[in-house]
N, C-alpha and C positions, 0 to 999 in steps of 0.2 A: 114405826110400828113393826116393820119386818124385823128390825134388830131386836126389839123387845121380845118378840116371839122366838127369835133365834137364840137369845140368851137363856130364856126359860127352857127351851128345848135342850140346849147343851147341858144345862145344870140338871135337868130331869134325867137325861141319858146317863150322866155321871152318877147321880144318886142311885138310880135303879141298877146300873151295872155293878155297883159296889155293894149292893144289898142294903141300901138305905131307904128301902120302900117305906119302912115304918116312919121315916123322917119326912114323909110327904108334907106334913104341916110346916116343917122348916122351909121347904121349898115355897110354899104359899107365903110364909112370912118373908122370905128372901125376895119375893117379887117386888115388894115396896122398896126394899133396899136397892135392888137392881134398877128400878125406875129412877131413884135418886142418883145412882152412879151414872146412868145414861145421861141425865141432866148435867152432871159434872163433866162428862166427856163430850157433851153436845152431839150425842149419837143420832140425832134426827137430821144432821147435816146431810146434804144431798150426796156427798161423796161416799157415804157408808155403803151404798148399793153397788158402787163401782167394783167390777171384778168378781162379784158373787161372794158367797160365804167363805170364811177362812178355816173353819173347823168342821162344820157339819158334813161337807162333801167328803172329807177325809174319813169320817166315821163310817160312811156307807160301805167301804170295802173291807172293814174290820168286822167280821161277822161273828166269830167265835167269842165266847165269854172271856177267855184268857187273853185273846188278841185285843179285845176292846179295853181290857184293864190296862194293857200296855199303852195304847194310844191315849186313853183318857188320863192316865197318870201324867203323860207329857203335856196334855192340854191344861190340866190343873196347874202344873208347874209354870206354864206360860201365863196363866191368869194371875198366879201369885207374884210372878216377876213384874207383871204390869202394875199390880196393886202396890208394890214396894215404893213406887214413885208417886203415889197419891197421898192425899192428906189423911193420915191415920187418926187425926183428932175427930173425924166424922164418924158417928156411930154406924152408919150404913156400910162404910168401908171396912170397919173392924168386924162387923157381923159377917159380911161376905168372906173376908179373909179367914176368919175363924172356921167357918163352915168348909172352906176349901182346904184349910190345913187338916181338919178332921178327916176329910175324904182322902187327902194325900197320905196321911199316916196309915190308912187302911190299905194303901196300895204300894207299900214298900217293895213288894216283889216285882211290880210293874216297873218301878224306877230302876231296879237292879237289871232287869231284862233290857231296858233301854240302854243302860251303860254297856252291857254286853254287846249290843248291836253297834254302838258307837266304837267300841274297842275293835270289833271285827273290821270296820271300815278303815281303821288305822294300820292294819297289818300290812307290812311291806311284802307283797307276794313275789316281788322280784328278788328278795333276799334268799340265797341258797339254803340257809339253815331253816327258814320258815317253810320253804318248799319241801325240804326233807321231812320235816315234822308233819306237814299237811299230807304228803304221800303216805307216810306211816299210819295216819289216822283215817285214810280214805275208806278202807273196807268197813270199819266200825261206823263211820258216818253214813255210808250207804245202807248198812244193816238197820240203823235207827230210822232211816227214811223208809225202808221196807216195812219195818214194824209199824210205823205211823200210818202208811197207806193201807196195810192189811187190816189194821184195827178200824179204819174208816169204812172199808168194804164190809167188814163183819157187822158194824153198827147198821149200815145201810141194809144188809140182808135181814138182820133181826127186825128192823123197822118194817120192811116189806112183808115179813111173815105176820107181824102184829097188825099191820094196817089192813083194813077191810075196804080198800079203795076200789 
């Protein structure tokens, strides 16, 4: 039962975060398909609860809308990868995969950002040429960081003026 609620929650967050609130009926229709998929995977097995949730805890630290788009696009990719190895002749599997593909297409910017993050982790910071380039860009990176933090402070001050707390 917890996994059922968990799957519905993750799909709800995905759809709402991507502006698919108008597709709320699709989510209700997907519930039956998700129930069938759970039966396919025997998700009521006792080991499902071991170690806690795999996606929802990660979602809690991604609070900004654009941040959520990044993590949710990766989560959708993982669901699609999982569904690649399932029986596509089953209507419920096709329905879920189609909905996930639709959501994935609306998040192409999130996928690009994930690739950027992966590329950053591959940089060889011990390479002298990379170090030179990095040092050359340091001031502009710090400027962008300053611009970002000052805009957050400005938004917070504007909110405090508007708030009658």
